[in-house]
Phi, psi and omega in degrees: 000133183252138181235147174292140184302316179258064185306127174283134182216143179300144180304327181288346182254359186302322183289333183251023184305310182299319180293320180293316179298318178300316180294324176296317181294323185265358176079021178289145181290137177218088189296338183255002185265132175240145177246151177245125184229159174294137180284145177270348177255207185281350178291168180276299183227157177235143177251123179239149167285145184299334180294338181293337181289350178280348181291150182300327181304319183278354178285333179285137184303322182290342182259355182292136180284152174270105187276125179248350180202153176228132183225161176258113181081157183293319180295326175295324178293320178296318177298320179293322176297319178297319177297318179298314181298319179295318178296319179294320179295319178296325182280324187244341184081007179228167178257021182276076185296316184298316179294323179299309180287327179295323178296320178293320180296318182284326184286328179219149173271107185259108178240137174269128181268000000 
């Protein structure tokens, strides 16, 4: 599973970040956790429930999503996406979120240990 080096995370989850990442990697159930990943299609970002990562499709390395954010609840994920878009606009002057994160993904292999 690949994570963005400066992972966006909901304020309520900051203290338990390591535990949440560990549970995502090991497939432990987390009913309130949503992940934000780079879209594989033409969309910018995708919001997934953490349970979707248990599917066989995501077990293959080529299918693992590049996770850029973790949020508590769907509304928290939407708020986090808005923060990401705002940060990207401040950094680049554009709303091309996918290209911004894709450039970071290609330039370095960012794994959370």
